[in-house]
N, C-alpha and C positions, 0 to 999 in steps of 0.2 A: 613589356614585362608588367604593365599595369593589370593585364588580365590575370596574371598569377596572383598578384596581391588581392585582386577582387575575388578570386576563387578559393583562396586558402581559408578564410574564416568559415564559410559554409561547409567546406569539407571537414575541417576540424570539428565543428559542431555536430555534423552527421556521424562522425566516428565516435565522438563522446556519447551521443544519444544511443547509438547502437550498443556501445559497451554498457551503458546504464541498463538498457532493456535486457541484455544478456545476463547481467548480474542479478536483476530482479527475478528473472525466470529461473535461474539456477538456485536462488535462495528459497524458492518455494518448495514445500515438502521437506523431506529429510527426516532425521531422527526425532525432532521435536514437533513435528506436524500435529500429532494427536494431542500433545500437551497444549500447544498453542490454540488448537481448535476448541479444546475443552475450556480454556481460559476465556475465550471469546463467548462461548455458549453460556458460561456461568455469568459473565458480565451482562449479557443480553437478558438472561433470566432475572437477574437482580433489578435491572432497569424496568422490565415489564412488571415485576411484582411491585415495585415502588409506584409505578404508574397506576396499577390496579388499586392499591391501597389509597392512593390520592383521590381517585374517582369515587371510592366508596364512602369517604368521610363526608359529613354534612358541611355545607358551605356557609 
């Protein structure tokens, strides 16, 4: 019965990891995908604009 005790933790972790991956994949897209993409694009644009203004100022 030691082999059962040795195999249970890896099997449980494999099942949990599979459930995590399935949850992540299922949560991609959906109704809010465009809004989330727009928010990320706006944040990246602000970061790039701040970086450009930082380079242009005299040191």
